[in-house]
C-alpha positions in Angstrom: -21.1 -14.1 4.0 -21.3 -16.7 6.7 -18.8 -17.0 9.6 -19.4 -19.5 12.3 -18.0 -19.7 15.9 -16.3 -22.9 16.9 -14.9 -24.7 20.0 -11.2 -24.2 19.4 -8.6 -26.6 20.5 -5.8 -24.2 21.5 -2.6 -24.1 23.7 -2.8 -23.2 27.3 -1.7 -19.7 27.9 1.8 -20.4 29.2 2.5 -22.8 26.2 1.3 -20.6 23.4 4.7 -19.2 22.4 6.3 -22.6 22.4 3.4 -24.2 20.3 3.0 -21.5 17.6 4.8 -22.4 14.4 5.2 -20.9 10.9 3.0 -22.6 8.2 4.1 -26.1 7.2 4.9 -25.0 3.6 7.5 -22.4 4.6 10.0 -25.1 5.2 11.6 -27.8 3.1 12.1 -31.1 4.7 15.6 -30.5 6.1 14.6 -27.1 7.4 11.5 -28.5 9.1 13.6 -31.2 10.8 16.0 -28.6 12.1 13.2 -26.3 13.2 11.8 -28.8 15.6 15.0 -29.8 17.3 14.7 -29.4 21.0 11.2 -27.9 20.5 8.9 -30.8 21.5 5.8 -28.5 21.8 6.3 -26.8 18.4 3.2 -27.4 16.3 5.5 -28.1 13.4 6.0 -31.6 14.9 2.4 -32.2 14.2 2.1 -30.2 11.0 5.1 -31.9 9.5 5.1 -35.3 11.1 7.8 -36.7 8.8 10.2 -34.8 11.1 9.7 -37.7 13.6 11.1 -40.2 11.1 14.5 -40.8 9.5 15.4 -38.3 6.7 15.1 -41.0 4.1 11.7 -42.3 5.2 8.7 -41.9 2.9 7.1 -38.6 4.1 3.8 -39.6 2.5 3.5 -43.0 4.2 0.3 -43.8 6.2 2.3 -44.1 9.4 3.6 -40.5 9.0 0.1 -39.0 9.0 -0.9 -41.4 11.8 2.0 -40.0 13.8 0.6 -36.5 13.4 -2.7 -37.6 14.9 -0.8 -39.4 17.7 1.1 -36.3 18.6 -2.0 -34.1 18.6 -3.8 -36.4 20.9 -0.8 -36.7 23.2 -0.6 -32.9 23.5 -4.3 -32.7 24.3 -4.0 -35.5 26.9 -1.0 -33.9 28.6 -2.8 -30.6 28.9 -0.7 -28.6 26.4 -4.0 -28.0 24.6 -7.3 -27.0 26.1 -10.7 -26.7 24.4 -13.3 -24.1 24.8 -16.7 -25.4 26.0 -18.9 -23.2 23.9 -18.4 -22.0 20.3 -16.4 -18.8 20.2 -14.9 -16.3 17.8 -11.4 -15.1 18.4 -9.2 -12.1 17.4 -5.7 -12.6 16.2 -3.3 -9.6 16.0 0.1 -9.7 14.4 2.5 -6.7 14.7 5.5 -6.5 12.4 7.8 -3.4 12.3 5.1 -1.4 14.2 2.3 -2.3 11.7 -0.7 -4.1 13.2 -3.2 -6.4 11.5 -6.1 -7.8 13.4 -8.1 -10.7 12.0 -11.2 -12.6 13.1 -10.6 -16.3 13.7 -13.8 -18.2 12.6 -15.0 -21.0 10.5 -16.1 -20.3 6.9 -18.5 -22.4 4.9 -17.5 -24.9 2.3 -20.5 -23.9 0.3 -19.3 -20.2 0.3 -16.1 -21.4 -1.2 -17.9 -23.6 -3.8 -20.3 -20.8 -4.6 -17.7 -18.1 -5.2 -18.5 -16.0 -2.1 -14.9 -16.8 -1.0 -12.8 -15.9 -4.0 -9.4 -17.2 -5.1 -6.7 -15.7 -7.3 -4.4 -18.7 -7.8 -4.6 -22.2 -9.1 -3.5 -25.1 -6.9 -1.4 -28.2 -7.5 -3.0 -31.6 -7.0 0.2 -33.0 -5.4 0.2 -30.3 -2.7 -3.5 -30.8 -2.1 -3.2 -34.5 -1.6 -0.7 -34.1 1.3 -3.0 -31.7 3.2 -6.1 -33.7 2.4 -4.5 -36.7 4.0 -3.2 -34.6 6.9 -6.6 -33.1 7.7 -8.3 -36.5 7.3 -5.8 -38.3 9.5 -6.0 -35.7 12.3 -9.7 -35.2 11.9 -8.9 -31.5 12.3 -7.9 -28.4 10.4 -4.7 -27.0 11.9 -3.5 -24.3 9.5 -5.9 -21.3 9.2 -6.7 -19.9 5.7 -5.6 -16.3 5.4 -8.6 -14.4 4.1 -9.2 -10.7 3.5 -12.3 -8.6 3.0 -13.1 -5.0 2.1 -13.2 -2.9 5.3 -16.5 -2.8 7.0 -17.3 -0.1 9.7 -19.7 -2.3 11.7 -17.2 -5.2 11.9 -14.4 -2.7 12.8 -16.4 -1.3 15.7 -17.0 -4.8 17.2 -13.3 -5.7 16.7 -12.1 -2.5 18.4 -14.3 -3.1 21.4 -12.9 -6.6 22.0 -9.4 -5.5 21.3 -9.6 -2.9 24.1 -9.6 -5.7 26.6 -6.8 -7.8 28.1 -5.6 -10.4 25.5 -5.7 -14.1 26.0 -2.3 -14.6 24.4 0.5 -12.0 24.1 4.0 -13.1 23.1 6.8 -12.2 20.6 8.1 -15.0 18.4 11.7 -15.5 17.5 11.5 -13.4 14.4 10.3 -10.4 16.3 6.6 -10.6 15.4 4.2 -9.8 18.2 1.2 -12.2 18.5 -1.9 -11.4 20.5 -5.3 -13.1 20.7 -8.6 -12.4 22.3 -11.6 -14.7 22.9 -15.1 -13.6 22.0 -17.4 -15.9 24.0 -20.2 -13.7 25.2 -23.3 -14.9 23.4 -24.5 -11.4 22.4 -21.1 -10.5 20.9 -20.8 -13.7 19.0 -24.3 -13.1 17.5 -23.4 -9.4 16.7 -20.2 -10.3 14.9 -21.9 -13.0 12.9 -24.7 -10.6 12.0 -22.2 -7.8 11.0 -20.4 -10.2 8.7 -23.6 -11.3 7.1 -23.5 -7.9 5.4 -20.0 -8.5 4.0 -20.6 -9.7 0.4 -17.4 -11.8 0.0 -14.0 -12.6 1.2 -10.7 -13.3 -0.7 -8.0 -15.9 -0.2 -4.9 -13.9 0.5 -2.7 -16.9 1.4 -3.5 -20.6 1.8 -5.1 -21.6 -1.5 -3.9 -25.2 -1.1 -5.1 -25.4 2.5 -8.5 -24.0 1.5 -8.9 -26.4 -1.4 -7.8 -29.3 0.7 -10.2 -28.4 3.6 -13.1 -28.1 1.1 -12.2 -31.5 -0.5 -12.2 -33.2 2.9 -15.6 -31.6 3.6 -16.9 -33.0 0.3 -15.4 -36.4 1.1 -17.1 -36.4 4.5 -20.4 -35.5 2.8 -20.1 -38.6 0.6 -19.4 -40.7 3.6 -22.4 -39.2 5.4 -25.1 -38.9 2.8 -27.6 -37.9 5.4 -25.6 -34.9 6.6 -27.6 -31.9 7.8 -25.2 -29.1 6.8 -24.3 -28.0 10.3 -21.6 -30.6 10.9 -18.1 -29.3 11.5 -16.7 -30.8 8.3 -18.9 -28.3 6.3 -16.7 -25.5 7.6 -13.0 -24.6 7.5 -10.7 -22.7 9.8 -10.0 -19.1 8.7 -8.6 -15.8 9.9 -10.2 -12.8 8.2 -8.4 -9.5 7.9 -9.6 -6.1 6.6 -7.8 -5.4 3.3 -6.5 -2.0 4.4 -4.3 -3.6 7.1 -2.4 -6.0 4.9 1.0 -5.6 3.3 2.3 -7.6 0.3 6.0 -8.1 -0.3 7.4 -8.9 -3.7 7.8 -12.5 -4.9 11.1 -12.6 -6.8 12.5 -15.0 -9.5 15.8 -16.7 -10.1 16.3 -18.5 -13.5 19.2 -21.0 -13.7 20.5 -20.0 -17.1 19.9 -17.7 -20.1 18.4 -20.5 -22.2 21.5 -20.7 -24.4 21.8 -17.0 -25.1 25.0 -15.0 -24.6 24.9 -12.2 -22.0 25.2 -9.7 -24.8 22.4 -11.1 -26.9 20.2 -11.5 -23.9 20.5 -7.9 -22.7 20.1 -6.6 -26.2 16.8 -8.5 -26.6 15.7 -7.6 -23.0 16.2 -3.9 -24.0 13.5 -4.2 -26.5 11.0 -5.0 -23.8 12.4 -3.2 -20.7 14.4 0.0 -20.7 17.7 -0.7 -19.0 17.9 2.5 -17.0 21.1 2.1 -15.0 23.7 -0.3 -13.7 25.3 -0.6 -10.2 27.2 -3.0 -8.0 24.9 -2.8 -5.0 21.4 -4.3 -4.6 18.6 -2.4 -6.4 15.0 -2.4 -5.3 12.2 -1.5 -7.6 10.3 1.6 -6.4 7.2 1.7 -8.6 4.8 -0.4 -10.6 6.3 -1.4 -13.9 9.8 -1.3 -12.5 12.0 -4.3 -12.0 15.6 -5.0 -11.1 17.9 -7.7 -12.6 21.0 -9.3 -11.1 23.4 -10.8 -13.7 27.1 -11.5 -13.4 27.6 -9.5 -10.3 25.8 -6.4 -11.5 22.3 -4.9 -10.7 20.3 -3.3 -13.5 17.3 -1.0 -13.1 14.5 -1.9 -15.5 11.4 -0.1 -16.6 8.8 -1.8 -18.8 8.5 0.0 -22.1 5.3 2.1 -22.5 4.1 0.0 -25.5 3.8 -3.0 -23.2 1.9 -1.4 -20.4 -1.8 -2.2 -20.0 -4.6 -2.1 -17.5 -5.8 -5.7 -17.8 -6.3 -7.1 -14.3 -3.9 -10.0 -14.9 -1.8 -9.1 -18.0 -1.0 -5.7 -16.5 0.5 -7.2 -13.3 4.3 -6.9 -13.0 4.6 -10.6 -12.5 2.6 -11.2 -15.7 4.7 -8.6 -17.7 7.9 -10.3 -16.7 6.5 -13.8 -17.5 5.0 -12.8 -20.8 7.8 -10.5 -22.0 11.0 -12.3 -20.7 10.6 -15.6 -18.8 8.5 -17.4 -21.5 9.7 -16.0 -24.8 13.4 -15.3 -23.9 14.2 -17.8 -21.2 11.9 -20.7 -22.1 10.0 -20.8 -18.8 6.6 -21.6 -20.4 5.0 -22.9 -17.3 6.6 -21.6 -14.1 4.6 -24.0 -11.9 6.4 -27.0 -13.5 9.7 -25.7 -14.7 12.8 -26.9 -12.8 14.8 -24.0 -14.1 13.2 -21.3 -12.0 13.1 -20.6 -8.3 10.8 -18.2 -6.4 12.1 -16.2 -3.5 9.9 -14.4 -1.1 10.6 -10.8 -0.5 11.2 -11.3 3.2 14.5 -13.0 2.3 15.9 -9.8 0.8 17.8 -9.0 -2.3 21.0 -10.6 -0.9 19.3 -14.0 -1.2 18.9 -13.4 -4.9 22.6 -12.6 -5.2 23.5 -15.7 -3.1 21.4 -18.1 -5.2 22.8 -16.7 -8.5 26.4 -17.1 -7.3 25.7 -20.7 -6.1 24.2 -21.6 -9.4 27.0 -20.2 -11.4 29.7 -21.7 -9.2 28.2 -25.1 -9.8 28.6 -24.9 -13.6 31.5 -25.9 -15.6 33.1 -23.6 -18.1 31.4 -25.5 -20.9 28.0 -25.3 -19.2 28.4 -21.6 -18.7 29.3 -21.1 -22.4 26.5 -23.4 -23.6 23.6 -22.3 -21.4 24.6 -18.9 -20.0 24.8 -17.7 -16.4 22.0 -17.5 -13.9 19.9 -14.4 -13.6 17.6 -13.0 -10.9 14.7 -10.5 -11.2 13.3 -8.4 -8.3 9.8 -7.2 -8.8 7.7 -4.4 -7.3 5.1 -5.9 -5.0 1.5 -6.6 -6.1 -1.0 -4.2 -4.5 -3.9 -5.5 -2.5 -6.2 -3.7 -4.8 -4.8 -5.6 -7.8 -5.4 -8.9 -6.0 -9.0 -8.0 -5.3 -9.6 -6.8 -8.9 -8.3 -10.1 -10.3 -10.5 -12.2 -8.0 -13.5 -10.0 -8.7 -13.0 -10.6 -12.4 -12.9 -14.4 -11.7 -9.3 -14.4 -13.1 -6.1 -16.0 -11.8 -2.8 -14.4 -11.1 0.5 -15.9 -12.3 2.0 -18.4 -9.8 3.8 -16.8 -6.9 2.6 -13.2 -7.4 2.1 -12.3 -3.7 4.1 -12.8 -0.5 2.2 -11.8 2.6 4.0 -10.9 5.8 3.7 -11.6 8.7 2.8 -15.2 8.3 0.0 -16.6 10.5 1.1 -19.1 13.1 -0.3 -22.6 13.0 -1.3 -24.4 16.2 -2.8 -21.5 18.0 -6.4 -22.4 16.9 -7.4 -25.9 15.8 -10.8 -26.8 14.3 -11.8 -30.4 15.0 -14.1 -32.0 12.4 -16.0 -34.4 14.7 
C-alpha cells in the first residue's frame, strides 16, 4: 500500500503538551466547552470551534467553522505551530499502563480507501460525516488522524526500531497519565526506505476514525470535482493517518445500557433471557466478563454472570461476535432495539469508563422514572461485554463485512493537533 510523507504543521516542542487534545468526538458539547476553559492552546478549541460561542448558538453555522480556521491561522501566526520544510514521516508512540504502541504518521491515499486497500469494519452516519467534511473544508486541513492498523511486518519494524532508538521530538505525559512521544523521519534515504517497505504491506484496516476517514475522502473527491485537471499528487488526494502494527493494539469492551425492559417484568425478562444465556451467578459487586461468549448484566442493583448457550455459538465473522450475539439474541428480540444506531433507548459506554459507570447510568435512569413508568416499561438494564479481539476485527474486514455499531473501543486515544495535514 502507499504511504506518503508530508510537511506537517505541528506544535513547537514546548507547546506540544498544551496543544494535544483528545479526539473531537470523545466529548459532548458541554464537556468540550468545559475542557477548553483556561486552555487557549488546546487543539480542542479548533477541533470543536462551537466552544468559542454561546451554549445555545448553532454549532453547525458557517461562522463556527470559519472560527476554527481563524484560530488555526492565529496559532500558526503566533508561532504556536511550525511547519517542516520538506515532506517527512513521523513516529508516534503512546504508552498506557506500561504498554507501548508505536505508529507511523503518514498520509494514505484516497484511492487506496476507495479501492479497498484500506479496509473498514463499520458503517458511518451521514450527519456525523457532514460536520467533519465542513470542518476539513473550512480549515483546508485534516486535523484528526485516522487510526489504522496493519499486520506486523519485519521490514517496517526494523526501520521503526532504528528511528525510535534516537532522541524524541516530543516527550510528555498527558493529564490522563498517557505518555506521548514522537520522532521525525526527515532523512531522504530513510523516508524512501520506509515508503518502500510499506509498499509490500498488502492492506491496512481502520481501527478507529471511520467518520474521519470517510469525511476526508469525500473532501478529496469534492476537490477533484473542483479541479478536473488534477494530476493525482495534490495533497487533497491523501489523508492524515497513524498506522500501528496489530500486535501492539488493545481493544476494550464497548458496553450497553438500555433504558427499560420494553414493557416486560423483571421476572419475565430474566426467564426469557435464561433461554439464550445461562445465568451463571449473582452478586452485589461489579462483574467483569473473562472470556469470549461471556457477558455480565446489571439490573436492579445486582450483577449477573452470563454465558451464551452452546446452541447459539457460531464461528461466523460477524454473527459470532459477542456484540452481535447480544444484539441478535437480546437487544433486538427482547428489548426492541432493532437498530442500535438510531434508537434513543440505548446508550454505549466505552470500557475505559469502567463498570461503575454502568451502575451509575442505570441508577440515574431508574431514579428519573415515576412508579407508573417503572411498572409500565420496566427498569433500566446494563450489559458488560468481553472485548472484541483484534483478530476478529481483521477477519470481519477481510471478509468485506461490517461489525455491529460500537463493537470496539481502542485505548489509548490518539491526540489531535500534534500533526496537521494541509490540503493546499
